[in-house]
Legacy VTK file of the C-alpha trace (Angstrom):
# vtk DataFile Version 3.0
C-alpha trace
ASCII
DATASET POLYDATA
POINTS 395 float
-14.507 -11.837 42.098
-11.937 -14.618 41.612
-12.301 -15.057 38.091
-11.558 -11.326 37.552
-8.367 -11.482 40.103
-7.279 -14.966 37.995
-7.400 -12.957 34.595
-5.581 -10.142 36.124
-2.977 -12.299 37.504
-3.097 -14.074 33.608
-2.823 -10.771 31.986
-0.095 -8.944 33.882
2.166 -12.260 33.599
1.146 -12.479 29.785
2.083 -8.816 29.564
5.359 -9.670 31.677
6.477 -12.773 29.480
6.001 -10.614 26.056
8.439 -8.092 27.509
10.945 -10.479 28.731
10.813 -11.955 25.196
11.094 -8.729 23.679
14.613 -8.078 25.646
15.996 -11.262 25.062
15.178 -10.602 21.291
16.652 -7.402 21.306
20.135 -8.869 22.722
19.916 -11.542 20.279
19.866 -9.316 17.344
22.639 -6.934 18.868
19.927 -4.360 20.105
22.043 -3.781 23.469
20.752 -0.168 23.691
17.293 -1.258 23.598
17.353 -4.399 25.719
19.099 -1.961 28.318
16.387 0.375 28.436
13.536 -2.146 28.701
15.472 -3.792 31.169
15.999 -0.162 33.530
12.564 0.749 32.729
10.683 -2.260 34.552
13.388 -2.299 37.402
12.798 1.123 38.037
9.154 0.256 38.839
9.984 -2.550 41.701
13.677 -4.234 41.446
12.283 -6.604 43.874
9.528 -8.032 42.311
9.923 -11.485 41.396
8.060 -11.764 38.001
10.977 -8.806 36.837
14.057 -11.296 37.952
14.362 -11.954 34.194
15.573 -8.444 33.618
17.932 -8.481 36.057
19.765 -11.144 34.485
18.991 -9.476 30.807
20.816 -6.435 32.033
23.925 -7.765 33.374
23.989 -9.669 30.044
23.112 -6.393 27.926
25.450 -4.128 29.864
28.531 -6.474 29.431
27.811 -7.000 25.838
27.346 -3.186 25.032
30.640 -1.944 26.674
32.683 -4.201 24.856
31.380 -3.458 21.500
30.964 0.476 22.076
34.965 0.106 23.580
35.956 -2.161 20.415
34.349 0.354 18.037
35.895 3.642 20.139
39.468 2.120 19.886
38.951 0.983 15.937
38.180 4.907 15.425
40.982 5.804 17.305
43.578 3.557 15.328
41.754 4.984 12.150
43.139 8.293 12.893
40.618 10.033 11.348
39.533 13.314 12.909
36.131 13.483 11.841
36.086 10.138 14.408
36.463 12.217 16.826
32.703 13.103 17.575
31.827 9.324 17.638
34.457 8.556 19.817
33.231 11.356 22.345
29.483 10.104 21.849
30.707 6.579 22.465
32.254 7.682 25.982
29.466 9.686 26.569
26.790 6.824 25.807
28.866 4.289 27.987
28.708 6.460 31.051
25.148 7.616 30.377
24.214 3.899 30.696
26.264 3.151 34.355
24.744 6.212 35.851
21.304 4.684 34.785
22.084 1.500 36.442
23.585 2.932 39.445
20.439 3.912 41.725
19.347 0.090 40.865
22.217 -1.407 42.791
22.329 -3.963 43.906
20.467 -6.195 41.959
19.720 -9.724 43.376
19.705 -12.907 41.296
17.600 -15.373 43.344
18.389 -18.469 41.809
21.991 -17.721 41.710
22.091 -16.541 45.180
24.017 -13.478 43.700
24.517 -9.731 43.028
24.540 -8.903 39.271
27.877 -7.722 37.949
28.395 -4.898 36.492
32.253 -3.442 35.731
31.585 0.088 35.962
34.626 2.627 34.880
35.304 6.100 35.548
35.300 7.514 31.653
35.737 11.387 32.625
38.768 11.735 31.791
38.398 10.060 28.557
35.542 12.250 27.619
37.676 15.442 28.369
40.221 14.519 26.518
37.643 13.247 23.283
36.007 16.597 24.160
39.107 18.858 23.255
40.119 16.701 20.481
36.661 17.614 19.169
36.365 20.888 20.133
39.940 21.322 18.448
38.690 19.454 15.158
35.411 21.625 14.953
37.023 24.859 15.587
39.455 24.538 12.764
36.954 23.103 10.283
34.803 25.785 10.639
37.213 28.425 10.658
38.442 26.908 7.236
35.259 27.064 6.157
34.663 30.601 7.246
38.171 31.355 5.923
37.586 29.984 2.210
33.867 30.143 1.554
32.797 30.407 -1.867
28.944 30.232 -0.997
26.372 31.200 1.467
26.043 27.298 2.774
29.953 27.097 3.362
28.985 29.971 6.224
26.393 27.889 7.264
28.137 24.843 7.373
30.620 26.710 9.894
28.322 28.259 11.629
26.700 24.565 12.265
30.121 23.329 13.771
30.512 26.315 15.539
27.189 26.162 16.965
28.130 22.248 17.885
30.945 23.353 19.483
29.157 26.143 22.167
26.814 23.051 22.931
30.087 20.553 24.518
32.653 23.367 25.214
31.013 26.968 25.521
34.055 29.090 26.477
36.243 27.560 23.470
38.884 30.017 22.192
36.853 32.858 19.990
34.262 30.568 18.701
31.524 32.856 19.690
32.887 35.628 17.927
33.434 33.780 14.982
30.187 32.088 15.167
28.491 35.448 15.233
30.598 36.084 11.712
29.526 32.916 9.905
25.633 33.474 10.781
26.086 37.289 9.585
27.780 36.155 6.349
25.491 33.458 5.895
22.027 35.399 5.857
20.117 36.365 2.943
19.384 39.633 3.028
16.145 40.668 1.529
14.956 44.110 0.807
11.143 44.865 1.101
9.350 47.430 -1.297
5.832 48.506 -1.355
4.400 49.676 -4.686
0.956 50.931 -5.409
0.050 51.052 -8.661
-3.406 51.569 -8.020
-5.322 54.950 -8.497
-6.127 54.718 -4.664
-4.343 55.616 -1.627
-3.261 53.235 0.770
-4.080 53.342 3.937
-0.547 54.421 5.882
-1.976 52.304 9.107
-2.421 49.455 6.462
1.172 49.397 4.970
2.646 49.691 8.113
1.295 46.880 9.210
1.491 44.397 6.173
5.746 45.698 6.138
5.835 44.956 9.757
7.642 41.905 9.526
7.682 41.196 13.424
4.252 40.562 13.668
4.803 37.717 11.250
6.140 35.209 13.450
8.189 33.799 10.976
10.938 31.127 11.675
13.571 31.239 8.607
16.964 30.847 10.073
18.438 32.329 7.513
16.202 35.234 5.720
16.262 37.916 7.291
13.868 40.777 5.881
14.459 44.624 6.000
11.019 47.297 5.296
13.955 49.843 5.943
16.919 49.407 3.667
20.442 49.513 5.304
23.195 51.145 3.516
26.022 49.161 5.053
24.284 45.882 3.831
24.541 44.068 0.330
20.791 43.006 0.039
20.741 39.248 -2.431
17.484 39.259 -3.142
14.472 42.421 -3.528
10.939 41.162 -2.410
8.393 43.745 -4.147
4.718 44.007 -3.266
2.799 45.649 -5.690
-0.886 46.301 -5.290
-2.383 46.789 -8.575
-6.024 47.004 -7.886
-8.406 48.396 -5.376
-12.129 48.125 -6.494
-14.783 49.188 -4.249
-18.209 48.631 -4.795
-20.970 51.132 -4.267
-23.306 51.575 -1.111
-26.017 49.115 -1.752
-29.095 48.889 0.179
-31.924 46.101 -0.912
-35.186 45.275 0.246
-37.314 42.535 0.492
-40.766 42.542 1.516
-42.338 39.339 3.288
-45.979 38.655 4.059
-46.601 36.257 7.485
-49.716 35.067 8.640
-50.325 33.180 12.130
-52.974 31.900 14.097
-52.710 33.263 17.616
-54.898 32.425 20.896
-57.339 35.109 21.085
-58.996 33.963 24.725
-61.478 31.308 25.284
-65.122 29.834 24.925
-66.690 27.053 26.788
-67.988 23.929 25.383
-71.585 23.686 24.758
-73.685 20.843 24.199
-76.718 20.162 21.515
-79.092 22.200 23.294
-76.544 25.045 23.774
-76.062 24.562 27.272
-72.255 24.634 28.833
-70.683 21.550 29.273
-68.917 20.531 32.663
-66.552 17.925 33.529
-66.373 15.247 36.141
-65.549 17.917 38.656
-68.272 20.409 37.541
-65.831 22.852 36.145
-66.821 24.524 33.147
-64.638 23.215 29.730
-62.893 26.029 28.083
-62.294 25.619 24.253
-59.352 28.024 23.000
-60.111 30.716 20.379
-57.555 31.260 18.097
-57.737 34.226 15.317
-55.445 34.613 12.048
-52.846 37.856 12.336
-50.855 38.915 9.274
-47.550 41.078 9.317
-46.058 42.671 6.521
-41.973 42.113 7.113
-39.515 44.864 5.138
-35.915 43.545 5.562
-33.162 45.973 4.387
-29.759 44.878 3.626
-26.788 47.232 3.351
-23.953 45.833 1.264
-20.592 46.853 0.297
-17.349 45.222 -1.211
-13.237 46.151 -0.733
-10.908 44.223 -3.057
-7.429 44.156 -2.911
-5.287 42.614 -5.991
-1.655 42.600 -6.215
1.189 40.278 -6.685
4.677 39.661 -5.095
7.817 38.819 -6.617
11.263 38.391 -5.648
14.175 38.603 -7.856
17.767 37.712 -7.415
20.068 41.051 -7.217
23.239 39.324 -8.225
21.869 37.895 -11.492
18.814 40.311 -11.741
16.642 37.137 -12.442
13.214 36.744 -10.818
13.149 33.704 -8.864
9.504 33.579 -7.783
6.397 35.294 -8.095
2.628 34.940 -6.259
-0.735 35.700 -6.772
-1.940 38.741 -3.643
-5.680 38.909 -3.537
-8.297 39.628 -0.702
-11.942 41.233 -0.138
-13.996 42.035 2.425
-17.592 42.240 2.148
-19.226 44.403 4.773
-22.758 43.395 4.918
-25.461 44.633 7.545
-29.340 43.228 7.793
-32.022 45.082 9.323
-35.754 45.398 9.461
-39.525 47.036 10.063
-42.712 45.848 10.134
-46.457 46.858 9.550
-48.862 44.852 11.156
-49.386 42.546 13.853
-45.926 41.648 14.954
-46.925 38.395 16.799
-47.153 37.064 13.123
-43.260 36.796 12.462
-40.929 34.103 13.971
-37.990 35.156 16.121
-35.522 35.244 14.188
-37.322 37.820 12.371
-38.545 39.687 15.494
-34.919 40.114 16.546
-33.952 42.212 13.222
-36.631 44.544 14.368
-34.135 45.700 16.864
-31.702 46.750 14.166
-31.267 50.038 12.755
-29.446 51.299 9.602
-26.059 51.644 10.381
-23.295 54.217 8.520
-21.598 52.762 5.881
-17.644 52.179 6.629
-15.429 54.672 4.588
-13.293 53.479 1.570
-10.348 53.670 3.230
-11.709 51.446 6.344
-12.844 48.818 3.954
-9.409 48.590 2.182
-7.622 48.602 5.490
-10.249 45.455 6.751
-9.567 43.797 3.474
-5.531 44.472 4.217
-6.317 42.290 7.718
-6.556 38.929 5.038
-4.206 40.670 2.954
-1.577 40.723 5.657
-2.359 36.467 6.039
-2.039 35.587 2.904
1.404 37.453 2.749
2.407 35.727 5.533
1.632 32.663 3.942
3.748 33.472 0.934
6.858 34.267 3.213
6.865 30.953 5.034
6.502 28.854 1.516
9.406 30.861 -0.308
12.709 29.701 0.262
15.802 30.957 -1.315
18.057 28.117 -1.233
LINES 1 396
395 0 1 2 3 4 5 6 7 8 9 10 11 12 13 14 15 16 17 18 19 20 21 22 23 24 25 26 27 28 29 30 31 32 33 34 35 36 37 38 39 40 41 42 43 44 45 46 47 48 49 50 51 52 53 54 55 56 57 58 59 60 61 62 63 64 65 66 67 68 69 70 71 72 73 74 75 76 77 78 79 80 81 82 83 84 85 86 87 88 89 90 91 92 93 94 95 96 97 98 99 100 101 102 103 104 105 106 107 108 109 110 111 112 113 114 115 116 117 118 119 120 121 122 123 124 125 126 127 128 129 130 131 132 133 134 135 136 137 138 139 140 141 142 143 144 145 146 147 148 149 150 151 152 153 154 155 156 157 158 159 160 161 162 163 164 165 166 167 168 169 170 171 172 173 174 175 176 177 178 179 180 181 182 183 184 185 186 187 188 189 190 191 192 193 194 195 196 197 198 199 200 201 202 203 204 205 206 207 208 209 210 211 212 213 214 215 216 217 218 219 220 221 222 223 224 225 226 227 228 229 230 231 232 233 234 235 236 237 238 239 240 241 242 243 244 245 246 247 248 249 250 251 252 253 254 255 256 257 258 259 260 261 262 263 264 265 266 267 268 269 270 271 272 273 274 275 276 277 278 279 280 281 282 283 284 285 286 287 288 289 290 291 292 293 294 295 296 297 298 299 300 301 302 303 304 305 306 307 308 309 310 311 312 313 314 315 316 317 318 319 320 321 322 323 324 325 326 327 328 329 330 331 332 333 334 335 336 337 338 339 340 341 342 343 344 345 346 347 348 349 350 351 352 353 354 355 356 357 358 359 360 361 362 363 364 365 366 367 368 369 370 371 372 373 374 375 376 377 378 379 380 381 382 383 384 385 386 387 388 389 390 391 392 393 394
């Protein structure tokens, strides 16, 4: 027990020392933020633990150096006078505030060896954050508005949307940015109209066509592409997606038969053991010794298999409506197999294994109609079409 306690103490000490060295190394390499995180994490667990004393000193040092460097960088960005720096200034002040808010609950932090409290020069950055946010908001708004007004391609609208979206995060009520963001999104979309063409000699089940074209069920997560199966006259479409079904192959209804002969030895009563003289043999308790009797049983097993297949073959193609050029095409194929097995027998069914006996309880069933077979093949077709849609990229 003592050895176990000693080992645990050494292990804790080793881990603690490793953490302290790692934190000191982070400071030495200028990774003050990492050193602050390590120190706060350890002190949050127990700030009065003696083994955590080094983290108090390290946190004090890392906080001071990080604050000095962050403020120097912010001042440099301000002097540079580039509006593109507003975001970095805004984020810099927020980082400084965030670190203070994480340290504040730990205070006071005592350095036992020096008999003093650790010193943290906190500053209220709220006014500077608000001012930086206003500058950044104004920059984002004007930059995005300019992009929106002078856009020559969809990517310009998308870039404008991203700026408006970021503006919405930091300053939700800023001017009319939401209306402009909606406009940028609408103009940045790729609109795709979808047509299904039946080049086969068979009728496609209406339910299957409806489900294939119900893109709401596909769970697509493409922010900049919108598919329309019902074409809207007010939309200028960028692409057309053709789902062309070219072949529907349905096999004849088939029933195959297979005969299996099974034999097995089964117990068929018993008889008494006899000695050489024909007398019944008894055990040590005087009981007559019985011997199992076996006999061979035979069964003819007839297995029937109902079989029918349906295959749907087609092609999905995408065409740029502005250039009239095909941009991609994908083969589309799916197959559904109907198979039903049942059986009967002639003879003694005790000769059959359990898996064969189970088939005797089944009987022939009606074959599915051609329409149902095509619909069932379409279930797999939907998953293949979804895969194509997730792979397709227009820009």
